[in-house]
N, C-alpha and C positions, 0 to 999 in steps of 0.2 A: 444638448444644444453644445457644440463645442466652443469652447472660448477664443472669440476672435481676437490676433495679434497685430501689431505695427508692423508695417513694411520695413522699416529702416531705424536705426539708431537716431538719424537726423530727423525723420519725421516724430519720435518720443520726445527728444529735445526740444523743438519747434512747437510740437503740441502742447507738452507741458509747460513751456515758456508764455504759449500762447493762454493757457489758462492762469498763470500768473499775470502776464501783461493785460493790462485791460484798463477800466476806468479808474481801478486803485491805482495806477500809475500816472494817468496824464487827466485825469480829472480831479480824483479825491488828494493824492498826494500834494500837488501845487498849494490846494487852499488848505490842507492842512499846516503845510510849511507856512502858509502867509500867516494863520492864525496862530501859531505858535512860534512866531520870531525868526522864522527863517533858517540862517544857518545852525543854530543851536539845535533845532529841531532834527535837521539832515544829519548833522552829526549823531546825535542820540540814534536816529532810526538807523541810520547804518551800523551802529554796534549792535541793535536788537537783531538785525538782519543777521550777524555773523554768529552772535554768541545765542540767540534763542530759536531765529527764523531755521538757518540752517541744518543744526540738527534736527528738530522737528521734521524738516522736510525729508530727511535721510529715514527716518522712524517711518513715516506715512508710506514711501516708496517702498522700505523693506517689508512693512505688513501688507501691502496691496501684493506685492510682487509672490513672497513668500504663501498666501493664501488663495492667491489666482479668483479673486472675488471683488465683489462691489464692496463698498463700506458695510451695507448690511450682513454681508457674509463674512467678513473679514477675521472678526472676533468669534464666531461660530467655529471657522475652521481652526483658529490658533489657539482659542481658550481652552485651560485643562476643564475636565468634566465636572459640572454641576457650578462652573462659574458664570458670573453674570454680565460681563464685559460688552456681549453683544448689543445691551442697550444702548452704548454707545454708538451703535451703528444705525439704529433708529434716529438718534440724536443728529447724527451726520445728514442723513437724508431731511430728516426737518430743516437742518441749516442750508442745506443747498435750494431746497425750496423756498425760503425766507429771501436768501438773497437774490434769487429771480424775481421775486415779488417787487425788488425796487431795479434790480440791475436791468433788466429786460425794457423797461421804462426808460432808464438814463440811455440805455443804447438808442433807444428810438428816437429820443431826444438830439444824438449824434447825425442818425439818419435825415432827420426834419430839416439840421443845421446846413448839412451837404447838400439836402435838395434847393433848398432857399438859395444858396449861394450859387450852384449850378446854374439855375433859371436868372438870376440874377435880382431875386426879390430879396433883398437882405436888409435895405435900408431903414426899415422899421422893426428888425428883429430884438427882441428883449426875452429875458429869461423868464421873468415874471408872468408876462403876456403867454409866452409858451406854454408853461406849466397849470397856468389857469383855464387851457382851452380844452374841453374834453374831447372835440373831434381830431384834432391834431394828436393828442396824449393815444387814443384809442387806436387810431388808424396806423399810427408808428409801431404801437406795441404789438399790434397784428401784423404787421411786416416782420418784426424781429422774431416773433415766435414762429410763424409760416416758414421764413426763410431758415430759421435753424434748426427747427425739427425736418425740415425739407431736405436739407443736406445729410443731417443724420441718419435719412432713411434709406439712402444708399449705400450704408454700410462704412464700417472703422477705415479701411484703408482706400476705398473706392470716393467716400465722402468727407468724412472727420480729415483723415491726414494730409489728403490731396489737397482741399481748399486751405485748410491751417498754413501748409507750407507756404501757397503762392501769398496768403495775406501777411504772414509774418515777415517775410522777406520785403514784400512792398512798403510794410511799416517802417521797418528800420530804415529803410533809403529815404523814405519820404521825413524821418524824423531828423536825420542828419543836414539835411537841404533847410528844414525849417529853421533849425537850430542855427545854422551859418545865417541866414536872413536875419533872425533875431538879434543874434549877439552884435549884429553890425550898425543897429538902431542908436540913437543920438543917447538914449536915457540906458544903455546897456552896463556902462561902469557901475552906475548908481545899483541897477537891477541886480548886478553880480555881487556886489558887496553885499547886500541883503541876503542872497541867496546861499553864497558860498564862504561868508565869514562868521563864524559862530561867535554870537553874543552871548556870554557864560551867564551874564546877569539875568536872561530871557529864562534860563533852564531851569524847571520846577517839576514837581513830583508829576505833576497832571500831564508836563512835556514827555517826560518818560513813558506813562501810560498810553498816552497817546500813540507816540512812537512805536509802542510793542504792539498795540492793535492794529496800527497800521501796515507794521511789518508782516502780520500774521493776515492782514485783508490783502496786501498786495500778492502774499505767496498763496493764498486760498487755502491755507493749512489749518487744520483743527475740525474740518467738516468730510473728509474723506478726498477732497478733489484732487488730491496728488496721488493719494493710494490707488485710484480705479487707474492710473497708467501706468503704474508700477504693476499692476495685474495685466499690463498688456505688452509686457517687455520679458525677454528672455534674460539668461544670467551671464551674458558674455560681459557685461561692464560692471563693476562694483558702483554702489550707489551714491558713494561722499562725490566722487568725481563728477557723475550725473548731474546730482542737488548744483555743484558749484556752477557747474555749465548752466543750468536753469535760472541760478540766483543773479548771475552776472548779466545774463541778457534781461532780466526783469529789472535791475536795477539801473543798467544803462538806459532804458527806457524812462522811468521816473526821474533821473539824473536830468537827461535830456528834455524832458518834459517842462523842468523849472528852468532851464536854458531858453527854451521856448516864449515861456511865460512870463517872468520876472523882468526881462529887458523891456517885453513891451509894456508893462502897467507902469515903469518907471518912466518911461518913453512919454506915454499918453495920460500921465497922470492918475491914474488907475489904483483904486483900492485894494491892496494884496489882502486884506483881509475879510474881503466879502463872503467866503464861504461857499457853498454848492455852485452859486452862480459866477463863481469867479472867471471859470474857463469861457462860459458863454459870452457872459457880458463883456467880458474885457477883450475877446480876442473879435469877436463883431465890431467893438470900436475902433480897435487896430485894424481892421482890414476895410473899414469904412473910411481910413484916414489914410489910408496906404495905397501908392501908386499899385495898380495892377491887383486892387485887392479882391476882387472877383475872384481871380484866379488863384490867387495865395489862400484867400479863404476856402474854395473848393478843395485844395491840396489838403490843407489843416484838416477839415472834417471828414475828408476820405480817411485820413489816418486816423482820427478819432474812431471813425464806426469801424475800421481794420482792428484798431487795439480793443473796442468794447465788445466787438462781434466775436473775437476769437475766445473771450472769456465766456461768453454764452455758449459756444459752441460746445466746449469742455465742460462746463457745468450742465449742460443739458443730458450730454452723455453720461455723466455720472447719474444724474436722477434716471434717465432711461435704463442703464445698466443694473441700477436697484429695483426699479419695479420689474423689469424682465427679469432678474433671479426669482422675485418673489411670485411672479404669477406665471411664468414660462410663455408668455405673450412674444410672438415676432417682432424684429425690430420697428416693421411698419406699422404693425397694431399698436406699440409702444409708443412710437412716434405720435400718433393720431391722439392718443388718449391722453398722455403727457401733457401734449401741446395744449389740449383743452382746458386742462387743469392749471398748469402754469398762466395761461392767458385770464383765466377767473380769477384766479388769485392777484396777480398782478393791476387787475382792474382797482386795486385798492388805491395803489399809487396813482394809477393813471388819472383817478376821478378824485384822489383826496385833495386837490385844490379846487375844484369845482362842485360838483354835483352831491358827492359823497364827503363833504368837509370834516377833517377829524384832527383834534389837536391835542394830542398825548402828553407832551409836557408843557407846553405854555401856547400863547394864542397865534404865535407863530411856527409854530411845528406842525407836521403833517407825518402821513403813513408812512414817508420816506425816511423819515427821521425813527419813526418807530421800528421799520423793518433792518434798517442800517443799525438801532441801538440793540436789536436783539440779536444781529449778526456780527457786529464788529465789537461791541462790548461786552457778548457774553460767550455764543457759542463759541467763536472761534479761539479765544483765551482757554474756555474750559476743555474744548474738544482737544489743545494742543498740550495741556497738563494731562487729559486721560490718557493720549498716545504717549507720552513720556512714561507714565505710570506702567500701561501695560506692555509696553517694550523692554523696559530695563529690569522689572523686577521679578523676583520667581514664583509671586502670586498672580503674574499675567504671563505674557509670553514667554519672558525670559532673557537677560541679558546674550546670552551664551547663544541663543537662538537668532536673536536680533542679530549679533555680530556675524553670525556666519551668514545670513544672507546678506545684510549689507555689504560685506566683504567679498561675497561672490562673483569671480570674474575678474578682468585687469582693470587698473585704475587705481586713484587713492584708496586707502583704507581708512576704515574708524579704527583707531588705534585703542589698546586694552587701558591704557592710563587715562583714556577719555570717560571711562566710567563712572566714575563720581561726577563729572561734569551732565552725563545725560541722565544718571540715575538720581542725583540728589539738588545738584544747582539748578538745573534748567525747571523742574516742575515747584521747587521752593519760589524762584523768581517769579515764574507767571503764575502763581495762585496769590502770591504777595500783592503784585502789581493790579491782579484782577480786583481783588478786594480792595485795594486801596483806590482803585478806580470807581468802583462802586459807588464808596463811602464819600469822594469827593465828587462825584457828578455833576455838572452843572445842566438842571433841569430848566433848558430854555429854549 
């Protein structure tokens, strides 16, 4: 079975950015910023992106391109005889499945809100009512899974790359329009002050841990989501420059999401610390009180659908590639079986507030909190730590091999003086913050 390739460099950048850009930017980032004090969290988040996220992305892409394999095959192809690094590949596949166990349901919520605004039935929209309605949750989960694997069944270039290109361009245009509208609202100055001016007194150890986890979450790092796209590209461009391009697009979307949301919160006196419901309840309230709200709401949630669905497609492709390498199945057979499997697992989240209630941490927690905890607080930082150890140490793939792969082609290069940063600093900081985060985690 010959390995498929992307058709263009633009396709790779938009597809990789599409994997990174999603609910982590436009749903999770704003409510994390709201809960952790606004501008201070944003500042630490940007530092974590540059110091931790960017190097780990270069490592993932390099390992994927060198191995020409999915996450379950990367370490087998690159590790030394007798070593057991390939166990991380199974951890990466598990992480992608756990991510889709709740992410597909969140994407379904975006579809639901978009449809409700389009048909004009949005006056009584509410997050709590939606998440406790089993019919809505299961129906739109099914739509997400069927559409996602349906696109992938047409192949890498004909399906995934083509659809993602159009969605990403439309997403970026919609964001600019919506942010211009939002910063002209009456409460914009207060909202922008909260969002953009760091209050250093609100920065704590928990803020730093949350910012690191969010940086890994928004870039889809640690579980091989970037490595798979490294395996689909050639060696014409070096990977530091390509990683910067992806990071810039990803950060742009997250940043502009805050420009859309926080001015609206302060204009309509809405709670910025609301958590996962922030985007849904806030924006529904905004559009109910805004002239032309039905149109603006339809546009906004169309953008949300694009953002969420781009990541769904990318992670589905990762899962599909792993399964096909393990089984030898055709793309369409793999799509059918993986689709059924993901749908069944995601039913836990879809029904977690109704037919199969489950409260892992507190009476207000749910399956969504459990899956998010497994992925964001554990698998992403552990996976990033393992990638750093594997790529930069002689008992892994090795620094020299990594450097040669990362720097192959035209563009920005990883410099030899960066070796201590990649080999020692990044894994040390990640594992310290991971342990600190678990020790201080609030089970609420």
